[in-house]
All heavy atoms as TSV, in Angstrom:
chain	resi	resn	atom	element	x	y	z
A	1	MET	N	N	92.322	-2.071	19.786
A	1	MET	CA	C	92.098	-0.649	19.773
A	1	MET	C	C	91.231	-0.353	18.529
A	1	MET	O	O	91.501	-0.825	17.473
A	1	MET	CB	C	93.408	0.109	19.720
A	1	MET	CG	C	93.242	1.589	19.909
A	1	MET	SD	S	94.775	2.542	20.024
A	1	MET	CE	C	95.851	1.596	21.048
A	2	ALA	N	N	90.197	0.450	18.731
A	2	ALA	CA	C	89.284	0.780	17.629
A	2	ALA	C	C	89.368	2.256	17.308
A	2	ALA	O	O	89.623	3.076	18.184
A	2	ALA	CB	C	87.849	0.418	18.023
A	3	GLU	N	N	89.176	2.567	16.038
A	3	GLU	CA	C	89.163	3.960	15.603
A	3	GLU	C	C	87.778	4.291	15.042
A	3	GLU	O	O	87.169	3.463	14.357
A	3	GLU	CB	C	90.198	4.213	14.517
A	3	GLU	CG	C	91.609	4.273	14.984
A	3	GLU	CD	C	92.573	4.718	13.892
A	3	GLU	OE1	O	92.181	4.941	12.743
A	3	GLU	OE2	O	93.766	4.780	14.198
A	4	THR	N	N	87.309	5.457	15.377
A	4	THR	CA	C	86.065	5.951	14.806
A	4	THR	C	C	86.341	7.314	14.193
A	4	THR	O	O	87.231	8.041	14.613
A	4	THR	CB	C	84.924	6.093	15.844
A	4	THR	OG1	O	85.374	6.954	16.901
A	4	THR	CG2	C	84.579	4.738	16.465
A	5	TYR	N	N	85.551	7.604	13.147
A	5	TYR	CA	C	85.734	8.874	12.427
A	5	TYR	C	C	84.388	9.566	12.334
A	5	TYR	O	O	83.357	8.939	12.117
A	5	TYR	CB	C	86.211	8.571	10.984
A	5	TYR	CG	C	87.469	7.776	10.910
A	5	TYR	CD1	C	87.415	6.360	10.898
A	5	TYR	CD2	C	88.696	8.375	10.857
A	5	TYR	CE1	C	88.584	5.603	10.827
A	5	TYR	CE2	C	89.892	7.615	10.790
A	5	TYR	CZ	C	89.794	6.241	10.779
A	5	TYR	OH	O	90.945	5.483	10.708
A	6	LYS	N	N	84.413	10.855	12.529
A	6	LYS	CA	C	83.189	11.641	12.305
A	6	LYS	C	C	83.584	13.072	11.899
A	6	LYS	O	O	84.664	13.558	12.237
A	6	LYS	CB	C	82.258	11.670	13.507
A	6	LYS	CG	C	82.762	12.423	14.721
A	6	LYS	CD	C	81.712	12.378	15.832
A	6	LYS	CE	C	82.185	13.136	17.036
A	6	LYS	NZ	N	81.205	13.131	18.100
A	7	VAL	N	N	82.709	13.676	11.140
A	7	VAL	CA	C	82.953	15.056	10.658
A	7	VAL	C	C	82.295	16.012	11.634
A	7	VAL	O	O	81.111	15.911	11.930
A	7	VAL	CB	C	82.401	15.234	9.224
A	7	VAL	CG1	C	82.588	16.687	8.799
A	7	VAL	CG2	C	83.084	14.266	8.263
A	8	VAL	N	N	83.085	16.962	12.136
A	8	VAL	CA	C	82.596	17.993	13.027
A	8	VAL	C	C	83.127	19.338	12.536
A	8	VAL	O	O	84.323	19.522	12.409
A	8	VAL	CB	C	83.072	17.727	14.488
A	8	VAL	CG1	C	82.615	18.836	15.423
A	8	VAL	CG2	C	82.607	16.369	14.994
A	9	ASP	N	N	82.211	20.231	12.264
A	9	ASP	CA	C	82.596	21.551	11.803
A	9	ASP	C	C	83.530	21.518	10.593
A	9	ASP	O	O	84.507	22.224	10.523
A	9	ASP	CB	C	83.227	22.371	12.947
A	9	ASP	CG	C	82.282	22.637	14.085
A	9	ASP	OD1	O	81.077	22.762	13.842
A	9	ASP	OD2	O	82.740	22.681	15.252
A	10	GLY	N	N	83.228	20.635	9.661
A	10	GLY	CA	C	84.026	20.538	8.430
A	10	GLY	C	C	85.363	19.875	8.595
A	10	GLY	O	O	86.171	19.913	7.667
A	11	LYS	N	N	85.660	19.293	9.746
A	11	LYS	CA	C	86.926	18.597	9.980
A	11	LYS	C	C	86.630	17.169	10.414
A	11	LYS	O	O	85.594	16.918	11.024
A	11	LYS	CB	C	87.727	19.317	11.047
A	11	LYS	CG	C	88.154	20.713	10.646
A	11	LYS	CD	C	88.944	21.368	11.765
A	11	LYS	CE	C	89.303	22.804	11.405
A	11	LYS	NZ	N	90.037	23.464	12.452
A	12	VAL	N	N	87.552	16.297	10.133
A	12	VAL	CA	C	87.395	14.890	10.545
A	12	VAL	C	C	88.024	14.694	11.909
A	12	VAL	O	O	89.167	15.055	12.136
A	12	VAL	CB	C	88.085	13.929	9.546
A	12	VAL	CG1	C	87.982	12.508	10.042
A	12	VAL	CG2	C	87.435	14.070	8.141
A	13	GLU	N	N	87.191	14.183	12.838
A	13	GLU	CA	C	87.712	13.821	14.160
A	13	GLU	C	C	87.969	12.318	14.123
A	13	GLU	O	O	87.133	11.518	13.755
A	13	GLU	CB	C	86.668	14.106	15.223
A	13	GLU	CG	C	86.603	15.516	15.693
A	13	GLU	CD	C	85.668	15.669	16.920
A	13	GLU	OE1	O	85.069	14.661	17.350
A	13	GLU	OE2	O	85.502	16.817	17.374
A	14	ILE	N	N	89.148	11.940	14.569
A	14	ILE	CA	C	89.505	10.530	14.691
A	14	ILE	C	C	89.677	10.218	16.155
A	14	ILE	O	O	90.421	10.861	16.870
A	14	ILE	CB	C	90.823	10.206	13.939
A	14	ILE	CG1	C	90.702	10.592	12.481
A	14	ILE	CG2	C	91.172	8.735	14.121
A	14	ILE	CD1	C	92.039	10.549	11.743
A	15	THR	N	N	88.889	9.251	16.605
A	15	THR	CA	C	88.926	8.850	18.013
A	15	THR	C	C	89.419	7.424	18.120
A	15	THR	O	O	88.943	6.551	17.415
A	15	THR	CB	C	87.511	8.942	18.647
A	15	THR	OG1	O	87.007	10.246	18.450
A	15	THR	CG2	C	87.559	8.629	20.114
A	16	LYS	N	N	90.409	7.197	18.951
A	16	LYS	CA	C	90.886	5.851	19.210
A	16	LYS	C	C	90.448	5.446	20.619
A	16	LYS	O	O	90.588	6.239	21.568
A	16	LYS	CB	C	92.413	5.800	19.132
A	16	LYS	CG	C	92.961	5.933	17.762
A	16	LYS	CD	C	94.485	5.729	17.728
A	16	LYS	CE	C	94.995	5.862	16.321
A	16	LYS	NZ	N	96.478	5.592	16.285
A	17	THR	N	N	89.905	4.257	20.701
A	17	THR	CA	C	89.522	3.744	22.011
A	17	THR	C	C	90.335	2.513	22.306
A	17	THR	O	O	90.668	1.737	21.415
A	17	THR	CB	C	88.023	3.411	22.054
A	17	THR	OG1	O	87.744	2.454	21.050
A	17	THR	CG2	C	87.156	4.646	21.858
A	18	GLN	N	N	90.628	2.360	23.562
A	18	GLN	CA	C	91.408	1.208	24.009
A	18	GLN	C	C	90.587	0.437	25.022
A	18	GLN	O	O	89.986	1.033	25.943
A	18	GLN	CB	C	92.708	1.672	24.660
A	18	GLN	CG	C	93.641	0.559	25.017
A	18	GLN	CD	C	94.980	1.090	25.496
A	18	GLN	OE1	O	95.219	2.276	25.533
A	18	GLN	NE2	N	95.850	0.198	25.884
A	19	ASP	N	N	90.500	-0.874	24.828
A	19	ASP	CA	C	89.758	-1.714	25.780
A	19	ASP	C	C	90.509	-1.779	27.102
A	19	ASP	O	O	91.711	-1.936	27.131
A	19	ASP	CB	C	89.562	-3.108	25.215
A	19	ASP	CG	C	88.647	-3.132	24.012
A	19	ASP	OD1	O	87.822	-2.204	23.862
A	19	ASP	OD2	O	88.756	-4.061	23.219
A	20	VAL	N	N	89.730	-1.676	28.165
A	20	VAL	CA	C	90.299	-1.769	29.510
A	20	VAL	C	C	89.487	-2.841	30.247
A	20	VAL	O	O	88.260	-2.786	30.257
A	20	VAL	CB	C	90.178	-0.435	30.241
A	20	VAL	CG1	C	90.689	-0.545	31.651
A	20	VAL	CG2	C	90.911	0.669	29.490
A	21	VAL	N	N	90.161	-3.785	30.818
A	21	VAL	CA	C	89.488	-4.847	31.565
A	21	VAL	C	C	88.944	-4.241	32.871
A	21	VAL	O	O	89.708	-3.646	33.635
A	21	VAL	CB	C	90.468	-5.994	31.896
A	21	VAL	CG1	C	89.796	-7.037	32.770
A	21	VAL	CG2	C	90.986	-6.619	30.620
A	22	ILE	N	N	87.633	-4.359	33.056
A	22	ILE	CA	C	87.038	-3.811	34.256
A	22	ILE	C	C	86.575	-4.918	35.204
A	22	ILE	O	O	86.250	-4.642	36.354
A	22	ILE	CB	C	85.826	-2.874	33.924
A	22	ILE	CG1	C	84.765	-3.635	33.149
A	22	ILE	CG2	C	86.319	-1.640	33.183
A	22	ILE	CD1	C	83.495	-2.877	33.022
A	23	SER	N	N	86.574	-6.154	34.713
A	23	SER	CA	C	86.126	-7.247	35.533
A	23	SER	C	C	86.592	-8.567	34.920
A	23	SER	O	O	86.743	-8.676	33.741
A	23	SER	CB	C	84.582	-7.255	35.649
A	23	SER	OG	O	84.154	-8.360	36.381
A	24	THR	N	N	86.838	-9.542	35.765
A	24	THR	CA	C	87.102	-10.878	35.305
A	24	THR	C	C	86.120	-11.814	35.988
A	24	THR	O	O	85.670	-11.578	37.111
A	24	THR	CB	C	88.531	-11.324	35.623
A	24	THR	OG1	O	88.741	-11.232	37.047
A	24	THR	CG2	C	89.550	-10.478	34.896
A	25	MET	N	N	85.719	-12.860	35.291
A	25	MET	CA	C	84.739	-13.797	35.852
A	25	MET	C	C	85.215	-15.226	35.619
A	25	MET	O	O	85.742	-15.544	34.538
A	25	MET	CB	C	83.358	-13.592	35.175
A	25	MET	CG	C	82.750	-12.246	35.415
A	25	MET	SD	S	81.211	-12.000	34.495
A	25	MET	CE	C	80.086	-12.977	35.468
A	26	THR	N	N	84.981	-16.072	36.593
A	26	THR	CA	C	85.270	-17.472	36.428
A	26	THR	C	C	84.150	-18.147	35.635
A	26	THR	O	O	83.083	-17.564	35.403
A	26	THR	CB	C	85.357	-18.192	37.783
A	26	THR	OG1	O	84.077	-18.134	38.398
A	26	THR	CG2	C	86.411	-17.554	38.697
A	27	GLU	N	N	84.379	-19.364	35.222
A	27	GLU	CA	C	83.359	-20.119	34.472
A	27	GLU	C	C	82.076	-20.232	35.312
A	27	GLU	O	O	80.967	-20.058	34.790
A	27	GLU	CB	C	83.867	-21.488	34.116
A	27	GLU	CG	C	82.891	-22.333	33.328
A	27	GLU	CD	C	83.428	-23.704	32.950
A	27	GLU	OE1	O	84.622	-23.992	33.181
A	27	GLU	OE2	O	82.645	-24.495	32.391
A	28	GLU	N	N	82.223	-20.490	36.590
A	28	GLU	CA	C	81.070	-20.619	37.478
A	28	GLU	C	C	80.282	-19.322	37.555
A	28	GLU	O	O	79.049	-19.313	37.591
A	28	GLU	CB	C	81.488	-21.076	38.853
A	28	GLU	CG	C	82.001	-22.519	38.938
A	28	GLU	CD	C	83.460	-22.638	38.518
A	28	GLU	OE1	O	84.172	-21.614	38.440
A	28	GLU	OE2	O	83.906	-23.789	38.250
A	29	GLU	N	N	81.003	-18.198	37.607
A	29	GLU	CA	C	80.355	-16.891	37.665
A	29	GLU	C	C	79.589	-16.590	36.357
A	29	GLU	O	O	78.503	-16.042	36.372
A	29	GLU	CB	C	81.369	-15.790	37.959
A	29	GLU	CG	C	81.921	-15.828	39.369
A	29	GLU	CD	C	83.088	-14.888	39.576
A	29	GLU	OE1	O	83.951	-14.771	38.658
A	29	GLU	OE2	O	83.136	-14.275	40.642
A	30	VAL	N	N	80.184	-16.977	35.232
A	30	VAL	CA	C	79.511	-16.806	33.954
A	30	VAL	C	C	78.237	-17.653	33.891
A	30	VAL	O	O	77.187	-17.187	33.502
A	30	VAL	CB	C	80.435	-17.140	32.778
A	30	VAL	CG1	C	79.696	-17.169	31.443
A	30	VAL	CG2	C	81.599	-16.150	32.699
A	31	ILE	N	N	78.335	-18.875	34.356
A	31	ILE	CA	C	77.154	-19.774	34.402
A	31	ILE	C	C	76.091	-19.172	35.298
A	31	ILE	O	O	74.901	-19.173	34.970
A	31	ILE	CB	C	77.563	-21.196	34.863
A	31	ILE	CG1	C	78.408	-21.881	33.766
A	31	ILE	CG2	C	76.319	-22.027	35.199
A	31	ILE	CD1	C	79.063	-23.165	34.238
A	32	GLY	N	N	76.499	-18.604	36.418
A	32	GLY	CA	C	75.545	-17.959	37.328
A	32	GLY	C	C	74.896	-16.755	36.676
A	32	GLY	O	O	73.667	-16.513	36.848
A	33	LYS	N	N	75.641	-15.970	35.935
A	33	LYS	CA	C	75.121	-14.807	35.225
A	33	LYS	C	C	74.084	-15.225	34.180
A	33	LYS	O	O	73.011	-14.639	34.053
A	33	LYS	CB	C	76.235	-13.998	34.588
A	33	LYS	CG	C	75.822	-12.710	33.952
A	33	LYS	CD	C	75.203	-11.714	34.897
A	33	LYS	CE	C	76.232	-10.985	35.721
A	33	LYS	NZ	N	75.648	-9.925	36.537
A	34	ILE	N	N	74.418	-16.307	33.452
A	34	ILE	CA	C	73.457	-16.823	32.462
A	34	ILE	C	C	72.183	-17.282	33.142
A	34	ILE	O	O	71.080	-16.973	32.689
A	34	ILE	CB	C	74.096	-18.003	31.663
A	34	ILE	CG1	C	75.218	-17.449	30.765
A	34	ILE	CG2	C	73.047	-18.735	30.835
A	34	ILE	CD1	C	76.107	-18.542	30.179
A	35	ALA	N	N	72.324	-17.983	34.257
A	35	ALA	CA	C	71.132	-18.465	34.990
A	35	ALA	C	C	70.306	-17.292	35.509
A	35	ALA	O	O	69.079	-17.332	35.482
A	35	ALA	CB	C	71.568	-19.332	36.159
A	36	GLU	N	N	70.970	-16.229	35.959
A	36	GLU	CA	C	70.248	-15.014	36.424
A	36	GLU	C	C	69.410	-14.416	35.307
A	36	GLU	O	O	68.220	-14.115	35.480
A	36	GLU	CB	C	71.292	-14.001	36.898
A	36	GLU	CG	C	70.760	-12.691	37.364
A	36	GLU	CD	C	71.884	-11.721	37.711
A	36	GLU	OE1	O	72.942	-12.167	38.275
A	36	GLU	OE2	O	71.753	-10.522	37.416
A	37	PHE	N	N	69.978	-14.298	34.118
A	37	PHE	CA	C	69.239	-13.730	32.987
A	37	PHE	C	C	68.123	-14.683	32.504
A	37	PHE	O	O	67.056	-14.262	32.139
A	37	PHE	CB	C	70.149	-13.335	31.824
A	37	PHE	CG	C	70.852	-12.041	32.071
A	37	PHE	CD1	C	72.219	-12.012	32.372
A	37	PHE	CD2	C	70.180	-10.853	32.007
A	37	PHE	CE1	C	72.882	-10.828	32.615
A	37	PHE	CE2	C	70.804	-9.633	32.253
A	37	PHE	CZ	C	72.166	-9.629	32.558
A	38	GLN	N	N	68.417	-15.987	32.578
A	38	GLN	CA	C	67.389	-16.948	32.150
A	38	GLN	C	C	66.216	-16.895	33.091
A	38	GLN	O	O	65.050	-16.998	32.641
A	38	GLN	CB	C	67.971	-18.376	32.106
A	38	GLN	CG	C	67.008	-19.384	31.558
A	38	GLN	CD	C	66.618	-19.081	30.125
A	38	GLN	OE1	O	67.454	-18.939	29.253
A	38	GLN	NE2	N	65.316	-18.974	29.872
A	39	THR	N	N	66.448	-16.691	34.378
A	39	THR	CA	C	65.357	-16.569	35.344
A	39	THR	C	C	64.502	-15.347	35.013
A	39	THR	O	O	63.295	-15.385	35.042
A	39	THR	CB	C	65.945	-16.469	36.789
A	39	THR	OG1	O	66.642	-17.646	37.066
A	39	THR	CG2	C	64.837	-16.259	37.779
A	40	LYS	N	N	65.182	-14.243	34.661
A	40	LYS	CA	C	64.446	-13.031	34.272
A	40	LYS	C	C	63.583	-13.287	33.052
A	40	LYS	O	O	62.444	-12.871	32.981
A	40	LYS	CB	C	65.407	-11.861	34.016
A	40	LYS	CG	C	66.068	-11.312	35.256
A	40	LYS	CD	C	67.017	-10.185	34.934
A	40	LYS	CE	C	67.721	-9.673	36.154
A	40	LYS	NZ	N	68.654	-8.576	35.849
A	41	VAL	N	N	64.153	-13.972	32.063
A	41	VAL	CA	C	63.403	-14.306	30.835
A	41	VAL	C	C	62.205	-15.188	31.191
A	41	VAL	O	O	61.087	-14.968	30.694
A	41	VAL	CB	C	64.327	-15.000	29.801
A	41	VAL	CG1	C	63.543	-15.599	28.664
A	41	VAL	CG2	C	65.352	-14.000	29.261
A	42	ASP	N	N	62.432	-16.183	32.016
A	42	ASP	CA	C	61.337	-17.074	32.421
A	42	ASP	C	C	60.209	-16.308	33.085
A	42	ASP	O	O	59.043	-16.546	32.786
A	42	ASP	CB	C	61.850	-18.156	33.348
A	42	ASP	CG	C	62.797	-19.136	32.672
A	42	ASP	OD1	O	62.850	-19.161	31.402
A	42	ASP	OD2	O	63.500	-19.858	33.384
A	43	HIS	N	N	60.537	-15.373	33.978
A	43	HIS	CA	C	59.503	-14.588	34.643
A	43	HIS	C	C	58.766	-13.690	33.666
A	43	HIS	O	O	57.546	-13.553	33.747
A	43	HIS	CB	C	60.131	-13.750	35.772
A	43	HIS	CG	C	60.542	-14.584	36.953
A	43	HIS	ND1	N	61.421	-14.105	37.880
A	43	HIS	CD2	C	60.198	-15.819	37.349
A	43	HIS	CE1	C	61.622	-15.041	38.813
A	43	HIS	NE2	N	60.881	-16.087	38.503
A	44	LEU	N	N	59.507	-13.126	32.721
A	44	LEU	CA	C	58.840	-12.295	31.702
A	44	LEU	C	C	57.904	-13.127	30.828
A	44	LEU	O	O	56.808	-12.697	30.493
A	44	LEU	CB	C	59.886	-11.602	30.844
A	44	LEU	CG	C	60.675	-10.467	31.542
A	44	LEU	CD1	C	61.833	-10.013	30.625
A	44	LEU	CD2	C	59.781	-9.322	31.894
A	45	ASN	N	N	58.328	-14.351	30.511
A	45	ASN	CA	C	57.472	-15.226	29.716
A	45	ASN	C	C	56.212	-15.589	30.477
A	45	ASN	O	O	55.128	-15.659	29.878
A	45	ASN	CB	C	58.245	-16.484	29.305
A	45	ASN	CG	C	59.174	-16.242	28.146
A	45	ASN	OD1	O	58.966	-15.356	27.316
A	45	ASN	ND2	N	60.248	-17.003	28.076
A	46	ILE	N	N	56.332	-15.836	31.781
A	46	ILE	CA	C	55.149	-16.131	32.600
A	46	ILE	C	C	54.196	-14.956	32.558
A	46	ILE	O	O	52.989	-15.107	32.338
A	46	ILE	CB	C	55.543	-16.511	34.040
A	46	ILE	CG1	C	56.246	-17.879	34.054
A	46	ILE	CG2	C	54.374	-16.498	34.952
A	46	ILE	CD1	C	56.944	-18.193	35.352
A	47	ASP	N	N	54.734	-13.739	32.774
A	47	ASP	CA	C	53.932	-12.544	32.766
A	47	ASP	C	C	53.248	-12.354	31.395
A	47	ASP	O	O	52.093	-11.982	31.282
A	47	ASP	CB	C	54.730	-11.303	33.077
A	47	ASP	CG	C	55.220	-11.275	34.539
A	47	ASP	OD1	O	54.667	-12.036	35.364
A	47	ASP	OD2	O	56.137	-10.494	34.835
A	48	LEU	N	N	53.996	-12.624	30.327
A	48	LEU	CA	C	53.472	-12.484	28.970
A	48	LEU	C	C	52.354	-13.475	28.720
A	48	LEU	O	O	51.297	-13.143	28.164
A	48	LEU	CB	C	54.610	-12.659	27.971
A	48	LEU	CG	C	54.241	-12.514	26.489
A	48	LEU	CD1	C	53.667	-11.112	26.207
A	48	LEU	CD2	C	55.468	-12.756	25.644
A	49	ASN	N	N	52.533	-14.699	29.176
A	49	ASN	CA	C	51.508	-15.749	29.008
A	49	ASN	C	C	50.240	-15.383	29.760
A	49	ASN	O	O	49.119	-15.568	29.277
A	49	ASN	CB	C	52.016	-17.104	29.446
A	49	ASN	CG	C	53.042	-17.669	28.477
A	49	ASN	OD1	O	53.082	-17.293	27.310
A	49	ASN	ND2	N	53.916	-18.543	28.970
A	50	LEU	N	N	50.400	-14.860	30.993
A	50	LEU	CA	C	49.237	-14.459	31.782
A	50	LEU	C	C	48.513	-13.303	31.105
A	50	LEU	O	O	47.266	-13.275	31.071
A	50	LEU	CB	C	49.637	-14.048	33.199
A	50	LEU	CG	C	50.120	-15.198	34.079
A	50	LEU	CD1	C	50.683	-14.649	35.389
A	50	LEU	CD2	C	48.999	-16.192	34.370
A	51	ALA	N	N	49.273	-12.361	30.548
A	51	ALA	CA	C	48.646	-11.220	29.859
A	51	ALA	C	C	47.912	-11.718	28.605
A	51	ALA	O	O	46.824	-11.244	28.299
A	51	ALA	CB	C	49.707	-10.196	29.489
A	52	GLN	N	N	48.488	-12.674	27.896
A	52	GLN	CA	C	47.849	-13.209	26.696
A	52	GLN	C	C	46.539	-13.921	27.056
A	52	GLN	O	O	45.552	-13.828	26.342
A	52	GLN	CB	C	48.774	-14.148	25.945
A	52	GLN	CG	C	48.186	-14.650	24.621
A	52	GLN	CD	C	47.896	-13.508	23.647
A	52	GLN	OE1	O	48.778	-12.707	23.380
A	52	GLN	NE2	N	46.675	-13.430	23.196
A	53	GLU	N	N	46.551	-14.629	28.183
A	53	GLU	CA	C	45.322	-15.280	28.637
A	53	GLU	C	C	44.222	-14.269	28.932
A	53	GLU	O	O	43.045	-14.479	28.613
A	53	GLU	CB	C	45.590	-16.108	29.912
A	53	GLU	CG	C	46.392	-17.363	29.635
A	53	GLU	CD	C	46.775	-18.109	30.911
A	53	GLU	OE1	O	46.256	-17.788	31.994
A	53	GLU	OE2	O	47.633	-19.022	30.789
A	54	GLU	N	N	44.619	-13.104	29.484
A	54	GLU	CA	C	43.641	-12.050	29.752
A	54	GLU	C	C	43.088	-11.501	28.410
A	54	GLU	O	O	41.897	-11.280	28.282
A	54	GLU	CB	C	44.271	-10.912	30.551
A	54	GLU	CG	C	44.318	-11.123	32.024
A	54	GLU	CD	C	42.920	-11.114	32.633
A	54	GLU	OE1	O	42.120	-10.174	32.400
A	54	GLU	OE2	O	42.625	-12.077	33.378
A	55	VAL	N	N	43.961	-11.271	27.453
A	55	VAL	CA	C	43.535	-10.794	26.140
A	55	VAL	C	C	42.558	-11.804	25.548
A	55	VAL	O	O	41.486	-11.414	25.005
A	55	VAL	CB	C	44.756	-10.564	25.201
A	55	VAL	CG1	C	44.313	-10.364	23.765
A	55	VAL	CG2	C	45.562	-9.389	25.686
A	56	ASP	N	N	42.886	-13.076	25.593
A	56	ASP	CA	C	42.001	-14.105	25.043
A	56	ASP	C	C	40.636	-14.104	25.730
A	56	ASP	O	O	39.602	-14.221	25.059
A	56	ASP	CB	C	42.669	-15.484	25.153
A	56	ASP	CG	C	43.915	-15.637	24.303
A	56	ASP	OD1	O	44.117	-14.803	23.385
A	56	ASP	OD2	O	44.703	-16.562	24.572
A	57	LYS	N	N	40.649	-13.975	27.060
A	57	LYS	CA	C	39.406	-13.944	27.796
A	57	LYS	C	C	38.554	-12.790	27.364
A	57	LYS	O	O	37.344	-12.935	27.076
A	57	LYS	CB	C	39.705	-13.823	29.301
A	57	LYS	CG	C	38.442	-13.757	30.155
A	57	LYS	CD	C	38.784	-13.627	31.637
A	57	LYS	CE	C	39.020	-12.192	31.990
A	57	LYS	NZ	N	39.249	-11.917	33.393
A	58	TRP	N	N	39.136	-11.615	27.228
A	58	TRP	CA	C	38.374	-10.419	26.830
A	58	TRP	C	C	37.927	-10.510	25.395
A	58	TRP	O	O	36.854	-10.026	25.022
A	58	TRP	CB	C	39.139	-9.127	27.129
A	58	TRP	CG	C	39.131	-8.852	28.585
A	58	TRP	CD1	C	40.136	-9.079	29.499
A	58	TRP	CD2	C	38.025	-8.354	29.353
A	58	TRP	NE1	N	39.715	-8.740	30.757
A	58	TRP	CE2	C	38.418	-8.278	30.705
A	58	TRP	CE3	C	36.731	-7.959	29.041
A	58	TRP	CZ2	C	37.591	-7.823	31.707
A	58	TRP	CZ3	C	35.911	-7.499	30.071
A	58	TRP	CH2	C	36.326	-7.460	31.366
A	59	ASN	N	N	38.696	-11.152	24.522
A	59	ASN	CA	C	38.262	-11.357	23.146
A	59	ASN	C	C	37.056	-12.276	23.116
A	59	ASN	O	O	36.137	-12.066	22.322
A	59	ASN	CB	C	39.400	-11.909	22.297
A	59	ASN	CG	C	40.328	-10.839	21.796
A	59	ASN	OD1	O	39.917	-9.695	21.543
A	59	ASN	ND2	N	41.579	-11.164	21.654
A	60	ASP	N	N	37.062	-13.298	23.961
A	60	ASP	CA	C	35.892	-14.195	24.040
A	60	ASP	C	C	34.671	-13.432	24.520
A	60	ASP	O	O	33.552	-13.613	23.996
A	60	ASP	CB	C	36.189	-15.362	24.999
A	60	ASP	CG	C	37.211	-16.341	24.401
A	60	ASP	OD1	O	37.472	-16.299	23.195
A	60	ASP	OD2	O	37.751	-17.115	25.229
A	61	ILE	N	N	34.823	-12.568	25.504
A	61	ILE	CA	C	33.707	-11.746	26.015
A	61	ILE	C	C	33.205	-10.865	24.861
A	61	ILE	O	O	31.989	-10.715	24.705
A	61	ILE	CB	C	34.142	-10.923	27.220
A	61	ILE	CG1	C	34.401	-11.876	28.435
A	61	ILE	CG2	C	33.107	-9.864	27.560
A	61	ILE	CD1	C	35.076	-11.214	29.602
A	62	LEU	N	N	34.097	-10.270	24.139
A	62	LEU	CA	C	33.700	-9.385	23.046
A	62	LEU	C	C	32.908	-10.160	21.977
A	62	LEU	O	O	31.910	-9.675	21.476
A	62	LEU	CB	C	34.955	-8.752	22.408
A	62	LEU	CG	C	34.717	-7.795	21.243
A	62	LEU	CD1	C	33.857	-6.619	21.700
A	62	LEU	CD2	C	36.039	-7.326	20.680
A	63	LYS	N	N	33.341	-11.375	21.692
A	63	LYS	CA	C	32.616	-12.202	20.726
A	63	LYS	C	C	31.194	-12.479	21.184
A	63	LYS	O	O	30.249	-12.520	20.375
A	63	LYS	CB	C	33.348	-13.530	20.501
A	63	LYS	CG	C	34.612	-13.403	19.659
A	63	LYS	CD	C	35.337	-14.747	19.561
A	63	LYS	CE	C	36.696	-14.573	18.916
A	63	LYS	NZ	N	37.449	-15.822	18.948
A	64	GLU	N	N	31.010	-12.719	22.470
A	64	GLU	CA	C	29.698	-12.970	23.014
A	64	GLU	C	C	28.800	-11.747	22.927
A	64	GLU	O	O	27.560	-11.859	22.778
A	64	GLU	CB	C	29.764	-13.428	24.477
A	64	GLU	CG	C	30.366	-14.800	24.657
A	64	GLU	CD	C	30.393	-15.230	26.110
A	64	GLU	OE1	O	29.550	-14.786	26.892
A	64	GLU	OE2	O	31.317	-15.998	26.462
A	65	LEU	N	N	29.397	-10.564	22.970
A	65	LEU	CA	C	28.607	-9.337	22.867
A	65	LEU	C	C	28.108	-9.073	21.477
A	65	LEU	O	O	27.128	-8.370	21.275
A	65	LEU	CB	C	29.441	-8.148	23.352
A	65	LEU	CG	C	29.687	-8.044	24.841
A	65	LEU	CD1	C	30.685	-6.924	25.149
A	65	LEU	CD2	C	28.415	-7.860	25.605
A	66	LYS	N	N	28.747	-9.651	20.492
A	66	LYS	CA	C	28.365	-9.391	19.085
A	66	LYS	C	C	27.241	-10.255	18.633
A	66	LYS	O	O	26.913	-11.281	19.052
A	66	LYS	CB	C	29.585	-9.597	18.159
A	66	LYS	CG	C	30.594	-8.508	18.377
A	66	LYS	CD	C	31.748	-8.687	17.398
A	66	LYS	CE	C	32.723	-7.518	17.554
A	66	LYS	NZ	N	33.777	-7.547	16.609
């Protein structure tokens, strides 16, 4: 249980929160979740690399113009 404090209208508000289990996952499900996020990261890296190649290409073109 966690407590937070904040001042509101010159008074201290104390809030207690209690953790509630909303889901349980097996080891296999956790591994699957990790793989899902790793796939997203891999796709973002591919997109980032392609975009960097475009930037490099246009920088080369710019150099030729100078």
